[in-house]
C-alpha positions as CSV (number, residue, x, y, z in Angstrom):
1,X,0.0,0.0,0.0
2,X,1.1,3.5,-0.8
3,X,1.2,5.9,2.1
4,X,-0.8,9.1,1.4
5,X,2.6,11.1,1.2
6,X,4.0,8.8,-1.5
7,X,0.9,9.0,-3.4
8,X,0.8,12.6,-3.3
9,X,4.4,12.6,-4.4
10,X,3.7,10.6,-7.4
11,X,0.7,12.6,-8.3
12,X,2.8,15.6,-8.3
13,X,5.4,14.2,-10.3
14,X,2.9,13.0,-12.9
15,X,1.2,16.4,-13.1
16,X,4.6,18.0,-13.6
17,X,5.4,15.5,-16.5
18,X,2.0,16.2,-17.9
19,X,2.4,19.9,-17.6
20,X,5.8,19.9,-19.1
21,X,4.6,17.8,-21.9
22,X,1.8,20.1,-22.7
23,X,4.2,23.1,-22.8
24,X,6.3,21.1,-25.3
25,X,3.2,20.6,-27.6
26,X,2.3,24.1,-27.4
27,X,5.8,25.1,-28.4
28,X,5.5,22.8,-31.4
29,X,2.2,24.3,-32.4
30,X,3.6,27.8,-32.1
31,X,6.7,26.9,-34.3
32,X,4.5,25.3,-36.9
33,X,2.1,28.1,-36.9
34,X,5.0,30.6,-37.4
35,X,6.4,28.7,-40.3
36,X,3.2,28.5,-42.2
37,X,2.7,32.3,-41.7
38,X,6.3,33.0,-43.1
39,X,5.5,30.4,-46.0
40,X,8.4,28.3,-44.7
41,X,7.3,24.7,-45.5
42,X,10.9,23.2,-44.9
43,X,9.9,22.7,-41.1
44,X,10.6,19.1,-40.0
45,X,10.0,19.1,-36.1
46,X,11.5,16.0,-34.1
47,X,9.4,13.3,-33.0
48,X,11.3,12.1,-29.7
49,X,9.3,12.3,-26.5
50,X,5.9,11.8,-28.0
51,X,3.2,9.4,-27.1
52,X,2.1,7.1,-30.1
53,X,-0.8,9.1,-31.3
54,X,1.2,12.5,-31.3
55,X,4.0,10.6,-33.0
56,X,1.9,9.7,-35.9
57,X,0.3,13.1,-36.1
58,X,3.8,14.7,-36.0
59,X,5.0,12.6,-38.8
60,X,2.1,13.1,-40.7
61,X,2.5,17.0,-40.5
62,X,6.3,16.6,-41.3
63,X,5.3,14.7,-44.4
64,X,2.5,17.2,-45.3
65,X,5.0,20.2,-45.1
66,X,7.1,18.3,-47.7
67,X,4.0,17.8,-49.9
68,X,3.1,21.4,-49.7
69,X,6.6,22.4,-50.6
70,X,6.4,20.1,-53.6
71,X,3.2,21.4,-54.8
72,X,4.2,25.0,-54.4
73,X,7.3,24.3,-56.5
74,X,5.3,22.6,-59.2
75,X,2.7,25.2,-59.5
76,X,5.6,27.8,-59.6
77,X,7.3,25.8,-62.3
78,X,4.0,25.5,-64.4
79,X,3.5,29.2,-64.1
80,X,6.8,30.1,-65.4
81,X,6.6,27.5,-68.2
82,X,3.4,29.0,-69.4
83,X,4.9,32.5,-69.3
84,X,8.1,31.4,-71.0
85,X,6.1,29.6,-74.0
86,X,4.2,32.8,-74.4
87,X,6.9,35.1,-74.4
88,X,9.1,33.0,-76.6
89,X,6.2,32.7,-79.1
90,X,5.5,36.3,-79.2
91,X,9.2,37.4,-79.6
92,X,9.8,34.8,-82.2
93,X,6.9,36.1,-84.3
94,X,8.1,39.6,-84.0
95,X,11.9,38.9,-84.7
96,X,11.5,36.5,-87.4
97,X,10.2,39.0,-90.1
98,X,12.5,41.6,-89.0
99,X,15.5,39.2,-89.5
100,X,14.3,38.0,-92.8
101,X,13.3,41.6,-94.4
102,X,16.9,43.1,-93.2
103,X,18.5,40.0,-94.7
104,X,16.7,40.8,-98.0
105,X,17.8,44.3,-97.9
106,X,21.4,43.4,-97.2
107,X,21.4,41.2,-100.3
108,X,20.1,44.1,-102.4
109,X,22.9,45.7,-104.4
110,X,21.6,49.2,-104.0
111,X,22.0,48.7,-100.3
112,X,25.7,47.4,-100.3
113,X,28.1,50.1,-99.7
114,X,25.4,52.6,-99.0
115,X,25.0,54.7,-95.9
116,X,22.1,52.3,-95.0
117,X,24.0,49.1,-94.9
118,X,25.5,49.5,-91.4
119,X,22.0,50.3,-89.8
120,X,20.2,47.7,-91.5
121,X,23.0,45.1,-90.7
122,X,22.8,46.2,-87.1
123,X,19.0,45.5,-87.1
124,X,19.5,42.1,-88.8
125,X,22.3,41.2,-86.3
126,X,20.4,42.3,-83.4
127,X,17.1,40.5,-84.3
128,X,19.1,37.5,-85.2
129,X,20.8,37.4,-81.7
130,X,17.5,38.0,-79.9
131,X,15.9,35.0,-81.9
132,X,18.9,32.7,-80.9
133,X,18.6,34.0,-77.2
134,X,15.0,33.1,-77.1
135,X,15.4,29.8,-78.7
136,X,18.1,28.9,-76.2
137,X,15.5,29.3,-73.5
138,X,12.9,27.0,-74.9
139,X,14.7,24.4,-73.0
140,X,12.7,25.5,-69.9
141,X,9.6,24.4,-71.4
142,X,11.0,21.4,-73.5
143,X,13.4,18.8,-72.4
144,X,13.7,15.2,-72.8
145,X,11.5,12.6,-70.9
146,X,13.1,11.3,-68.0
147,X,14.0,7.5,-68.4
148,X,13.9,6.2,-64.8
149,X,16.3,3.5,-63.5
150,X,17.6,2.6,-60.1
151,X,20.6,4.9,-59.3
152,X,23.0,3.9,-56.6
153,X,23.3,7.5,-55.0
154,X,26.9,7.0,-53.5
155,X,28.2,5.7,-56.8
156,X,26.6,8.5,-58.7
157,X,28.0,11.2,-56.6
158,X,31.4,9.7,-56.8
159,X,31.3,9.9,-60.5
160,X,30.6,13.6,-60.3
161,X,33.3,14.0,-57.7
162,X,35.8,12.7,-60.0
163,X,35.1,15.6,-62.4
164,X,36.2,18.2,-60.0
165,X,39.5,17.0,-58.5
166,X,40.5,20.5,-57.4
167,X,37.7,20.6,-54.9
168,X,37.7,19.1,-51.4
169,X,34.8,16.8,-51.1
170,X,33.2,15.2,-47.9
171,X,30.7,12.6,-48.8
172,X,28.6,10.5,-46.3
173,X,25.9,8.4,-48.1
174,X,24.8,5.0,-47.1
175,X,26.2,2.7,-49.8
176,X,22.8,1.0,-50.2
177,X,21.0,4.3,-50.9
178,X,19.3,4.2,-54.4
179,X,17.1,6.5,-56.1
180,X,14.6,6.1,-59.2
181,X,16.0,8.7,-61.6
182,X,17.2,9.6,-65.0
183,X,20.9,9.3,-64.6
184,X,22.0,11.7,-67.3
185,X,19.4,14.4,-66.2
186,X,20.6,13.9,-62.5
187,X,24.1,14.5,-63.8
188,X,23.1,17.9,-65.4
189,X,21.5,19.1,-62.1
190,X,24.5,18.3,-60.0
191,X,26.9,19.9,-62.7
192,X,24.8,23.0,-62.1
193,X,24.9,23.0,-58.4
194,X,28.7,22.3,-58.3
195,X,29.2,25.0,-61.1
196,X,27.2,27.6,-59.1
197,X,29.2,26.7,-55.9
198,X,32.4,27.0,-57.7
199,X,31.5,30.5,-59.1
200,X,30.5,31.5,-55.5
201,X,34.0,30.9,-54.6
202,X,33.5,27.5,-52.9
203,X,36.5,25.2,-52.2
204,X,34.8,22.4,-50.3
205,X,31.4,20.3,-51.2
206,X,29.8,18.2,-48.8
207,X,27.1,15.7,-49.7
208,X,25.4,13.7,-47.1
209,X,22.2,11.8,-46.4
210,X,20.0,13.0,-43.6
211,X,16.6,12.0,-44.5
212,X,17.2,14.2,-47.6
213,X,20.1,14.5,-49.8
214,X,22.2,17.7,-48.5
215,X,24.4,19.2,-51.1
216,X,26.4,21.9,-49.4
217,X,29.2,24.2,-50.2
218,X,31.4,26.9,-48.5
219,X,31.0,29.5,-51.0
220,X,29.6,32.9,-50.6
221,X,26.3,32.8,-48.6
222,X,23.0,33.6,-50.4
223,X,21.8,36.9,-49.2
224,X,18.2,36.8,-47.6
225,X,16.7,39.1,-50.3
226,X,18.0,36.7,-52.9
227,X,16.9,33.4,-51.4
228,X,13.4,33.5,-52.7
229,X,14.4,34.7,-56.1
230,X,17.1,32.0,-57.0
231,X,14.6,29.6,-58.7
232,X,13.0,32.1,-60.8
233,X,14.0,31.7,-64.5
234,X,16.3,34.2,-66.0
235,X,17.1,35.7,-62.3
236,X,20.7,35.9,-61.5
237,X,23.2,37.9,-59.6
238,X,26.1,37.2,-61.7
239,X,27.2,39.5,-64.6
240,X,27.8,36.5,-67.0
241,X,25.0,34.4,-65.8
242,X,21.9,33.0,-67.7
243,X,19.5,32.7,-64.8
244,X,18.3,29.3,-65.9
245,X,20.6,26.8,-64.2
246,X,18.6,26.3,-60.9
247,X,15.2,26.8,-62.4
248,X,16.0,24.1,-65.1
249,X,17.4,21.9,-62.3
250,X,14.1,22.1,-60.3
251,X,12.0,21.3,-63.3
252,X,14.1,18.4,-64.3
253,X,13.9,17.0,-60.6
254,X,10.1,17.7,-60.2
255,X,9.6,15.6,-63.3
256,X,11.2,12.6,-61.5
257,X,9.4,13.0,-58.3
258,X,12.3,14.8,-56.5
259,X,12.1,18.2,-54.8
260,X,14.8,20.7,-54.9
261,X,14.9,23.6,-52.3
262,X,17.3,25.8,-50.5
263,X,17.5,24.9,-47.0
264,X,16.8,27.7,-44.5
265,X,19.8,26.6,-42.2
266,X,22.7,25.4,-44.0
267,X,24.6,22.1,-42.8
268,X,26.9,23.4,-39.9
269,X,30.3,24.6,-41.4
270,X,28.8,25.5,-44.7
271,X,27.2,28.7,-46.2
272,X,24.8,27.0,-48.6
273,X,22.9,23.7,-48.6
274,X,20.4,22.5,-51.2
275,X,18.1,19.7,-50.3
276,X,16.9,17.0,-52.7
277,X,13.9,15.2,-51.3
278,X,11.9,12.2,-52.6
């Protein structure tokens, strides 16, 4: 038989544990609410210390956040694809006749050597360059259909690593981790990520599995006011950049059921981390 004192003691302890647990749940609810308000769907709250019902609910919320992030990325990609198709169609319709007409004038003997030749040639060269520029961006809406195969992630990353011997690499991926993907398209994505890192001054790449594939580098950090813009087609902070690498990479991965996002908090020791989740 428990004495009244011992019974009261256990009751107080139980109430303290219950109160502490409820405070924990309240803090979780606050964190998730703030994440949603700030349109940050990268949150994944830990599941330790939860009862089985709460554990199932937290896992569902974590998975839902990833689903929302994928849907938002997919909607964004589709919107930019539609806009790009319209713009390329209209620009090509406008530049093609200008290029053809100016070419015809340049072939006219009366124009050759005249004061008009230089101006007409400038019009022709400009319209031709613009047409080539627009045509190069059609890849944003048209690229090969993925041919999915089982890809060993560690072997794949090792093959990419061998292309950049001047970089320092840290790779921590389970040897049995596999991914259903198009290997050649995945190669294009990783080349884009590594190239961007090198252009940002990176000397070290880190690729690890942490429930998602984390691709990190020690290049210059991405400014806060730029973070939400980096996946917009044609957006670039580089004087020689095209601004389609990351946008194209996201499109390629989404068509394979893989999401690409920029981590809010980089892996410790690095300035930038991209997440590949499937």
